[in-house]
C-alpha positions as YAML, in Angstrom:
chain: A
units: angstrom
residues:
- id: 1
  name: MET
  ca: [-30.41, -29.64, -29.96]
- id: 2
  name: LYS
  ca: [-32.85, -26.81, -31.36]
- id: 3
  name: THR
  ca: [-35.77, -28.98, -30.78]
- id: 4
  name: LYS
  ca: [-34.82, -30.30, -27.50]
- id: 5
  name: PHE
  ca: [-34.36, -26.49, -26.37]
- id: 6
  name: SER
  ca: [-37.86, -25.46, -27.87]
- id: 7
  name: LEU
  ca: [-39.47, -28.26, -26.02]
- id: 8
  name: THR
  ca: [-37.92, -27.47, -22.91]
- id: 9
  name: PHE
  ca: [-38.79, -23.87, -23.26]
- id: 10
  name: SER
  ca: [-42.39, -24.87, -24.03]
- id: 11
  name: LEU
  ca: [-42.72, -27.08, -21.13]
- id: 12
  name: LEU
  ca: [-41.43, -24.30, -18.75]
- id: 13
  name: PHE
  ca: [-43.79, -21.55, -20.23]
- id: 14
  name: VAL
  ca: [-46.75, -24.30, -19.97]
- id: 15
  name: LEU
  ca: [-45.76, -25.18, -16.21]
- id: 16
  name: GLY
  ca: [-45.61, -21.46, -15.57]
- id: 17
  name: LEU
  ca: [-41.80, -21.59, -14.49]
- id: 18
  name: TYR
  ca: [-40.92, -19.26, -17.09]
- id: 19
  name: ALA
  ca: [-40.96, -15.66, -15.91]
- id: 20
  name: GLN
  ca: [-43.15, -13.31, -17.65]
- id: 21
  name: LYS
  ca: [-42.24, -9.87, -16.74]
- id: 22
  name: ARG
  ca: [-45.25, -7.26, -16.00]
- id: 23
  name: GLU
  ca: [-44.85, -3.42, -15.77]
- id: 24
  name: PHE
  ca: [-47.48, -0.73, -14.42]
- id: 25
  name: LYS
  ca: [-47.58, 2.94, -14.05]
- id: 26
  name: GLY
  ca: [-49.48, 5.60, -12.27]
- id: 27
  name: LEU
  ca: [-52.19, 4.93, -10.01]
- id: 28
  name: GLU
  ca: [-52.18, 1.22, -10.60]
- id: 29
  name: ALA
  ca: [-48.66, 0.99, -10.01]
- id: 30
  name: LEU
  ca: [-48.75, 3.14, -6.70]
- id: 31
  name: GLN
  ca: [-51.46, 0.87, -5.31]
- id: 32
  name: MET
  ca: [-49.36, -2.22, -5.91]
- id: 33
  name: LEU
  ca: [-46.59, -0.76, -4.33]
- id: 34
  name: GLN
  ca: [-48.39, 0.29, -1.54]
- id: 35
  name: LYS
  ca: [-49.56, -3.18, -0.94]
- id: 36
  name: THR
  ca: [-45.98, -4.49, -1.06]
- id: 37
  name: VAL
  ca: [-44.96, -2.18, 1.53]
- id: 38
  name: CYS
  ca: [-47.70, -2.17, 3.63]
- id: 39
  name: ASN
  ca: [-49.85, -5.21, 2.76]
- id: 40
  name: THR
  ca: [-53.01, -3.27, 2.70]
- id: 41
  name: LEU
  ca: [-54.56, -0.14, 1.07]
- id: 42
  name: GLU
  ca: [-55.98, 0.91, 4.37]
- id: 43
  name: GLU
  ca: [-54.21, 4.03, 5.96]
- id: 44
  name: GLY
  ca: [-53.11, 3.58, 9.47]
- id: 45
  name: LYS
  ca: [-53.49, -0.22, 9.52]
- id: 46
  name: PRO
  ca: [-50.41, -1.77, 11.12]
- id: 47
  name: VAL
  ca: [-48.28, -4.65, 9.40]
- id: 48
  name: TYR
  ca: [-45.88, -7.13, 11.03]
- id: 49
  name: GLY
  ca: [-42.96, -8.16, 8.88]
- id: 50
  name: MET
  ca: [-41.03, -10.95, 10.55]
- id: 51
  name: TRP
  ca: [-37.85, -12.84, 9.48]
- id: 52
  name: GLU
  ca: [-35.32, -15.18, 10.91]
- id: 53
  name: GLY
  ca: [-31.82, -16.73, 9.50]
- id: 54
  name: ARG
  ca: [-28.29, -17.06, 10.09]
- id: 55
  name: MET
  ca: [-25.25, -14.58, 10.31]
- id: 56
  name: TYR
  ca: [-22.06, -15.58, 8.93]
- id: 57
  name: SER
  ca: [-18.38, -14.38, 9.34]
- id: 58
  name: ARG
  ca: [-16.40, -14.14, 6.11]
- id: 59
  name: ILE
  ca: [-12.49, -13.58, 6.39]
- id: 60
  name: GLU
  ca: [-10.04, -14.32, 3.66]
- id: 61
  name: GLY
  ca: [-8.27, -17.52, 4.34]
- id: 62
  name: GLU
  ca: [-10.43, -18.78, 7.08]
- id: 63
  name: LYS
  ca: [-13.83, -20.96, 6.78]
- id: 64
  name: ASP
  ca: [-17.05, -19.14, 7.09]
- id: 65
  name: VAL
  ca: [-18.42, -19.46, 10.47]
- id: 66
  name: ASN
  ca: [-22.18, -19.28, 11.57]
- id: 67
  name: ILE
  ca: [-21.51, -16.98, 14.72]
- id: 68
  name: PHE
  ca: [-25.15, -15.92, 15.22]
- id: 69
  name: ASN
  ca: [-28.73, -16.40, 14.35]
- id: 70
  name: VAL
  ca: [-31.09, -13.83, 13.89]
- id: 71
  name: ILE
  ca: [-34.74, -12.93, 14.48]
- id: 72
  name: GLY
  ca: [-36.53, -9.67, 14.04]
- id: 73
  name: ILE
  ca: [-39.88, -7.62, 13.32]
- id: 74
  name: ASN
  ca: [-40.41, -4.77, 11.55]
- id: 75
  name: VAL
  ca: [-43.71, -2.89, 12.70]
- id: 76
  name: ARG
  ca: [-45.15, -0.17, 10.20]
- id: 77
  name: GLN
  ca: [-48.06, 1.42, 8.76]
- id: 78
  name: CYS
  ca: [-48.89, 3.47, 5.73]
- id: 79
  name: ASP
  ca: [-49.69, 7.21, 5.80]
- id: 80
  name: CYS
  ca: [-51.88, 8.33, 2.71]
- id: 81
  name: VAL
  ca: [-52.07, 11.86, 1.38]
- id: 82
  name: GLU
  ca: [-53.24, 13.32, -1.72]
- id: 83
  name: ASP
  ca: [-52.16, 16.35, -4.03]
- id: 84
  name: ASP
  ca: [-54.10, 18.13, -6.51]
- id: 85
  name: VAL
  ca: [-51.32, 17.76, -9.19]
- id: 86
  name: LYS
  ca: [-49.27, 14.39, -7.82]
- id: 87
  name: GLY
  ca: [-52.39, 12.66, -6.93]
- id: 88
  name: LYS
  ca: [-52.44, 9.91, -4.36]
- id: 89
  name: GLY
  ca: [-49.52, 9.25, -2.39]
- id: 90
  name: PHE
  ca: [-47.96, 7.16, 0.54]
- id: 91
  name: ARG
  ca: [-45.29, 6.62, 2.71]
- id: 92
  name: SER
  ca: [-44.59, 4.10, 5.42]
- id: 93
  name: VAL
  ca: [-43.67, 4.88, 8.98]
- id: 94
  name: GLY
  ca: [-42.13, 2.00, 11.24]
- id: 95
  name: ARG
  ca: [-39.95, 0.79, 13.76]
- id: 96
  name: GLU
  ca: [-37.75, -2.63, 14.02]
- id: 97
  name: ILE
  ca: [-35.80, -4.83, 16.17]
- id: 98
  name: MET
  ca: [-33.53, -7.80, 15.37]
- id: 99
  name: LEU
  ca: [-32.13, -9.95, 17.94]
- id: 100
  name: TYR
  ca: [-28.77, -11.94, 17.80]
- id: 101
  name: LEU
  ca: [-29.23, -15.64, 19.02]
- id: 102
  name: ASP
  ca: [-26.72, -18.37, 19.83]
- id: 103
  name: PRO
  ca: [-26.66, -20.56, 16.82]
- id: 104
  name: GLU
  ca: [-26.57, -23.69, 18.77]
- id: 105
  name: THR
  ca: [-29.19, -23.16, 21.45]
- id: 106
  name: GLY
  ca: [-31.44, -20.39, 19.85]
- id: 107
  name: GLU
  ca: [-31.03, -18.10, 22.98]
- id: 108
  name: ILE
  ca: [-30.76, -14.63, 23.07]
- id: 109
  name: LEU
  ca: [-27.15, -13.36, 23.57]
- id: 110
  name: ASP
  ca: [-26.73, -10.54, 25.81]
- id: 111
  name: THR
  ca: [-22.95, -11.12, 25.84]
- id: 112
  name: TRP
  ca: [-20.72, -12.47, 23.37]
- id: 113
  name: LYS
  ca: [-17.06, -13.80, 23.48]
- id: 114
  name: ASN
  ca: [-15.45, -12.53, 20.43]
- id: 115
  name: PRO
  ca: [-13.34, -15.56, 19.00]
- id: 116
  name: TRP
  ca: [-10.75, -13.61, 17.16]
- id: 117
  name: THR
  ca: [-9.98, -11.09, 20.03]
- id: 118
  name: GLY
  ca: [-10.98, -13.08, 23.10]
- id: 119
  name: GLU
  ca: [-12.78, -10.06, 24.51]
- id: 120
  name: THR
  ca: [-16.40, -10.54, 26.02]
- id: 121
  name: VAL
  ca: [-18.54, -7.85, 24.89]
- id: 122
  name: GLU
  ca: [-21.98, -6.47, 25.75]
- id: 123
  name: VAL
  ca: [-24.38, -7.47, 22.53]
- id: 124
  name: LEU
  ca: [-26.24, -4.38, 21.25]
- id: 125
  name: HIS
  ca: [-29.41, -5.78, 19.48]
- id: 126
  name: VAL
  ca: [-30.94, -4.01, 16.80]
- id: 127
  name: ALA
  ca: [-33.59, -1.64, 18.01]
- id: 128
  name: ASN
  ca: [-34.32, 1.30, 15.25]
- id: 129
  name: ASP
  ca: [-36.90, 3.77, 16.11]
- id: 130
  name: PRO
  ca: [-37.86, 4.88, 13.59]
- id: 131
  name: VAL
  ca: [-37.28, 3.11, 10.28]
- id: 132
  name: SER
  ca: [-39.31, 4.92, 7.71]
- id: 133
  name: MET
  ca: [-39.68, 6.08, 4.14]
- id: 134
  name: ARG
  ca: [-38.10, 9.49, 3.89]
- id: 135
  name: SER
  ca: [-40.62, 10.79, 1.42]
- id: 136
  name: TYR
  ca: [-43.79, 10.10, -0.07]
- id: 137
  name: ILE
  ca: [-44.22, 8.16, -3.46]
- id: 138
  name: TYR
  ca: [-47.04, 9.78, -5.63]
- id: 139
  name: GLU
  ca: [-48.69, 8.43, -8.61]
- id: 140
  name: ASN
  ca: [-47.81, 11.40, -10.61]
- id: 141
  name: ASP
  ca: [-45.03, 14.12, -10.79]
- id: 142
  name: GLU
  ca: [-45.06, 17.75, -10.51]
- id: 143
  name: LYS
  ca: [-46.36, 18.26, -14.04]
- id: 144
  name: GLY
  ca: [-49.27, 15.81, -13.38]
- id: 145
  name: GLU
  ca: [-47.66, 13.12, -15.58]
- id: 146
  name: GLU
  ca: [-47.58, 9.57, -14.69]
- id: 147
  name: ARG
  ca: [-44.71, 8.71, -12.30]
- id: 148
  name: ALA
  ca: [-45.07, 5.76, -10.17]
- id: 149
  name: THR
  ca: [-43.75, 2.67, -11.65]
- id: 150
  name: PHE
  ca: [-44.09, -1.07, -10.48]
- id: 151
  name: SER
  ca: [-42.92, -4.38, -11.96]
- id: 152
  name: PHE
  ca: [-42.82, -8.12, -11.18]
- id: 153
  name: ARG
  ca: [-42.01, -11.44, -12.47]
- id: 154
  name: GLN
  ca: [-44.74, -13.58, -12.67]
- id: 155
  name: TYR
  ca: [-44.33, -17.44, -12.08]
- id: 156
  name: GLY
  ca: [-47.75, -18.89, -12.27]
- id: 157
  name: ASP
  ca: [-49.91, -17.60, -9.64]
- id: 158
  name: VAL
  ca: [-46.85, -15.99, -8.06]
- id: 159
  name: ALA
  ca: [-45.64, -12.50, -8.16]
- id: 160
  name: VAL
  ca: [-41.98, -11.90, -7.22]
- id: 161
  name: THR
  ca: [-40.10, -8.63, -6.74]
- id: 162
  name: SER
  ca: [-36.35, -8.24, -6.48]
- id: 163
  name: TYR
  ca: [-34.46, -5.65, -5.34]
- id: 164
  name: GLU
  ca: [-30.71, -4.85, -4.66]
- id: 165
  name: TYR
  ca: [-29.64, -1.99, -2.44]
- id: 166
  name: PRO
  ca: [-25.91, -1.22, -2.65]
- id: 167
  name: LEU
  ca: [-25.21, 1.16, 0.45]
- id: 168
  name: PHE
  ca: [-21.99, 3.52, 0.38]
- id: 169
  name: TYR
  ca: [-22.31, 6.32, 2.86]
- id: 170
  name: ASN
  ca: [-20.52, 8.30, 5.50]
- id: 171
  name: ASN
  ca: [-20.16, 6.20, 8.79]
- id: 172
  name: PRO
  ca: [-21.60, 8.17, 11.83]
- id: 173
  name: LEU
  ca: [-18.92, 6.47, 13.86]
- id: 174
  name: ALA
  ca: [-15.86, 7.81, 11.46]
- id: 175
  name: GLY
  ca: [-14.37, 11.08, 11.14]
- id: 176
  name: GLU
  ca: [-14.59, 14.05, 8.51]
- id: 177
  name: TYR
  ca: [-12.00, 12.73, 6.07]
- id: 178
  name: GLN
  ca: [-13.74, 9.43, 5.04]
- id: 179
  name: ASN
  ca: [-13.50, 10.22, 1.13]
- id: 180
  name: ALA
  ca: [-9.53, 10.65, 1.69]
- id: 181
  name: ILE
  ca: [-8.76, 7.64, 4.17]
- id: 182
  name: GLY
  ca: [-11.79, 5.37, 4.07]
- id: 183
  name: GLY
  ca: [-14.04, 4.32, 6.84]
- id: 184
  name: LYS
  ca: [-17.38, 4.67, 4.96]
- id: 185
  name: TYR
  ca: [-20.21, 2.06, 5.54]
- id: 186
  name: HIS
  ca: [-20.31, -0.25, 2.86]
- id: 187
  name: ALA
  ca: [-23.03, -2.81, 2.54]
- id: 188
  name: MET
  ca: [-25.96, -4.47, 0.28]
- id: 189
  name: GLU
  ca: [-29.36, -5.19, 1.08]
- id: 190
  name: ILE
  ca: [-31.17, -7.92, -1.04]
- id: 191
  name: PHE
  ca: [-34.60, -8.31, -1.04]
- id: 192
  name: ASN
  ca: [-36.93, -11.05, -2.82]
- id: 193
  name: THR
  ca: [-40.65, -10.91, -2.15]
- id: 194
  name: TYR
  ca: [-43.38, -13.05, -3.02]
- id: 195
  name: TYR
  ca: [-46.86, -12.33, -3.56]
- id: 196
  name: SER
  ca: [-50.13, -13.75, -4.90]
- id: 197
  name: THR
  ca: [-50.56, -12.32, -8.53]
- id: 198
  name: GLU
  ca: [-54.31, -12.13, -8.09]
- id: 199
  name: GLU
  ca: [-53.77, -10.27, -4.46]
- id: 200
  name: ILE
  ca: [-51.20, -7.94, -6.15]
- id: 201
  name: THR
  ca: [-52.99, -6.99, -9.30]
- id: 202
  name: ASN
  ca: [-56.75, -6.89, -8.22]
- id: 203
  name: ALA
  ca: [-57.54, -3.31, -7.31]
- id: 204
  name: LYS
  ca: [-60.60, -4.66, -5.23]
- id: 205
  name: ILE
  ca: [-58.35, -6.66, -2.95]
- id: 206
  name: LYS
  ca: [-57.38, -4.33, -0.59]
- id: 207
  name: ASN
  ca: [-55.21, -6.69, 1.97]
- id: 208
  name: LEU
  ca: [-52.65, -9.08, 1.01]
- id: 209
  name: GLN
  ca: [-53.10, -12.48, 2.61]
- id: 210
  name: THR
  ca: [-49.85, -13.97, 1.22]
- id: 211
  name: SER
  ca: [-46.67, -11.92, 1.64]
- id: 212
  name: SER
  ca: [-43.32, -13.80, 2.13]
- id: 213
  name: ILE
  ca: [-39.62, -12.50, 1.89]
- id: 214
  name: SER
  ca: [-35.99, -13.52, 1.40]
- id: 215
  name: TRP
  ca: [-33.63, -10.89, 2.78]
- id: 216
  name: SER
  ca: [-29.91, -11.10, 2.66]
- id: 217
  name: ARG
  ca: [-27.37, -8.48, 3.61]
- id: 218
  name: ILE
  ca: [-23.45, -8.32, 3.10]
- id: 219
  name: SER
  ca: [-21.92, -5.60, 5.60]
- id: 220
  name: GLN
  ca: [-19.12, -4.59, 7.81]
- id: 221
  name: TRP
  ca: [-18.66, -6.05, 11.40]
- id: 222
  name: LEU
  ca: [-21.25, -5.05, 13.78]
- id: 223
  name: PRO
  ca: [-19.70, -2.02, 15.76]
- id: 224
  name: TRP
  ca: [-20.27, -3.70, 19.28]
- id: 225
  name: MET
  ca: [-18.08, -6.58, 18.14]
- id: 226
  name: ASN
  ca: [-15.05, -4.27, 18.62]
- id: 227
  name: MET
  ca: [-13.26, -5.79, 15.73]
- id: 228
  name: GLY
  ca: [-11.11, -2.68, 14.88]
- id: 229
  name: GLY
  ca: [-9.46, -2.99, 11.37]
- id: 230
  name: LYS
  ca: [-9.80, -6.72, 11.18]
- id: 231
  name: GLN
  ca: [-10.29, -7.80, 7.40]
- id: 232
  name: GLY
  ca: [-13.69, -9.39, 6.92]
- id: 233
  name: ILE
  ca: [-17.41, -9.21, 6.39]
- id: 234
  name: MET
  ca: [-20.76, -10.54, 7.56]
- id: 235
  name: VAL
  ca: [-23.23, -12.24, 5.51]
- id: 236
  name: VAL
  ca: [-26.72, -12.59, 6.74]
- id: 237
  name: ASN
  ca: [-29.38, -14.94, 4.92]
- id: 238
  name: SER
  ca: [-33.03, -15.02, 6.34]
- id: 239
  name: THR
  ca: [-36.67, -15.70, 5.39]
- id: 240
  name: GLY
  ca: [-39.95, -14.51, 6.56]
- id: 241
  name: GLN
  ca: [-43.48, -13.09, 6.19]
- id: 242
  name: SER
  ca: [-45.54, -10.09, 6.85]
- id: 243
  name: VAL
  ca: [-49.23, -10.35, 8.45]
- id: 244
  name: LEU
  ca: [-51.90, -8.02, 9.30]
- id: 245
  name: ASP
  ca: [-53.19, -9.76, 12.19]
- id: 246
  name: LYS
  ca: [-51.13, -9.30, 15.38]
- id: 247
  name: ASP
  ca: [-52.21, -12.88, 16.76]
- id: 248
  name: GLN
  ca: [-50.20, -14.16, 13.89]
- id: 249
  name: ILE
  ca: [-46.91, -12.81, 15.00]
- id: 250
  name: TRP
  ca: [-44.65, -15.71, 15.89]
- id: 251
  name: PRO
  ca: [-44.73, -16.89, 19.48]
- id: 252
  name: LYS
  ca: [-41.06, -16.13, 19.94]
- id: 253
  name: ILE
  ca: [-41.39, -12.76, 18.59]
- id: 254
  name: GLN
  ca: [-44.47, -12.18, 20.97]
- id: 255
  name: THR
  ca: [-42.41, -13.21, 23.89]
- id: 256
  name: ILE
  ca: [-39.57, -10.71, 22.94]
- id: 257
  name: LEU
  ca: [-41.88, -7.64, 22.25]
- id: 258
  name: LYS
  ca: [-43.62, -8.61, 25.88]
- id: 259
  name: GLU
  ca: [-40.36, -8.94, 27.64]
- id: 260
  name: ARG
  ca: [-37.89, -6.64, 26.07]
- id: 261
  name: TYR
  ca: [-39.39, -4.26, 23.55]
- id: 262
  name: PRO
  ca: [-43.03, -3.43, 24.28]
- id: 263
  name: LEU
  ca: [-42.58, 0.02, 22.30]
- id: 264
  name: TYR
  ca: [-42.29, -2.24, 19.22]
- id: 265
  name: ARG
  ca: [-45.61, -3.64, 19.07]
- id: 266
  name: ASN
  ca: [-46.89, -0.62, 17.59]
- id: 267
  name: PRO
  ca: [-45.67, 1.59, 14.65]
- id: 268
  name: PRO
  ca: [-44.77, 5.28, 15.36]
- id: 269
  name: ALA
  ca: [-47.59, 7.84, 14.70]
- id: 270
  name: LYS
  ca: [-48.37, 8.57, 10.96]
- id: 271
  name: ASP
  ca: [-46.83, 12.11, 11.08]
- id: 272
  name: ASP
  ca: [-43.48, 11.07, 12.45]
- id: 273
  name: LYS
  ca: [-40.72, 13.16, 11.17]
- id: 274
  name: ARG
  ca: [-37.64, 11.96, 13.29]
- id: 275
  name: PRO
  ca: [-34.66, 11.12, 11.32]
- id: 276
  name: ASN
  ca: [-34.08, 7.31, 10.68]
- id: 277
  name: GLU
  ca: [-32.18, 5.36, 13.07]
- id: 278
  name: THR
  ca: [-29.37, 2.67, 12.08]
- id: 279
  name: SER
  ca: [-27.23, 0.24, 14.07]
- id: 280
  name: TRP
  ca: [-24.46, 2.99, 13.83]
- id: 281
  name: THR
  ca: [-26.42, 5.93, 15.14]
- id: 282
  name: VAL
  ca: [-27.57, 3.99, 18.08]
- id: 283
  name: TYR
  ca: [-24.33, 2.55, 18.96]
- id: 284
  name: LYS
  ca: [-23.12, 6.13, 18.87]
- id: 285
  name: LYS
  ca: [-25.68, 7.15, 21.49]
- id: 286
  name: TYR
  ca: [-25.03, 4.00, 23.39]
- id: 287
  name: ILE
  ca: [-21.48, 5.04, 23.79]
- id: 288
  name: ALA
  ca: [-22.25, 8.54, 24.69]
- id: 289
  name: SER
  ca: [-24.58, 7.28, 27.48]
- id: 290
  name: LYS
  ca: [-22.12, 5.05, 28.75]
- id: 291
  name: LYS
  ca: [-19.34, 7.76, 28.95]
- id: 292
  name: LYS
  ca: [-21.91, 9.99, 30.83]
- id: 293
  name: GLU
  ca: [-22.64, 7.51, 33.27]
- id: 294
  name: GLU
  ca: [-19.10, 6.80, 33.84]
- id: 295
  name: GLU
  ca: [-18.53, 10.42, 34.19]
- id: 296
  name: SER
  ca: [-21.40, 10.88, 36.61]
- id: 297
  name: LYS
  ca: [-20.11, 8.02, 39.23]
- id: 298
  name: LYS
  ca: [-16.76, 9.97, 39.51]
- id: 299
  name: GLU
  ca: [-18.51, 12.97, 40.75]
...
């Protein structure tokens, strides 16, 4: 048994299937981080991150249902800075859309009949502007000591990063007493990204040619679904890629950008300081505008 395990382990290692964890600090780590975020070390060069996948409902006692398919794009660029003590730094500035599609036809849904309530609702697609890093990441801390860190698992020629982001914060649509009675936004984002090990680690290579992603999310019902307090969650599973060439944007997304969201062909300005938008903040503004529109009709 021991011999069999040793042989299996050796075979996996030789084939490059056993992960070798690699860790970096300081400027070297910062440059790798910038490549993973913006696909390039060039300041102001737009990158187009695209994904497609499926969205499921999960309700206790019911079968999971593929209620939507999704397709989206994040358009961003890196703003680079330099500090006398903290050294080089960067942050990304971007905006993104994600559309909900009929899982059978692949067509964009502008209205949707809720199978649980029977109500037909207007679909509010994701159109968040901006979606940016809140602060800069620097190679050093305030004392000039190496601060930036970066690590990945290496499988042969492939470098893999894996991040989970548990989200639990005040919901913009809820009241002032969320700590007491609930109502907070609760979700988890899961990212697994795949790169060429040579492209990531070689400082002479400024642009990534290979960048693929797997993105999953576990979250509450979308606000425009009008689910009220119904028990349940939503699960998204998707895959995609990032490219630097605008001509490599997927044809379906090219059409969506042209016909529906022309603003999202380009990232915001590098010095954009606006607070980030989410589906919840956008929905709140949407409801406010609808109320204002209704009130103006009454006058």
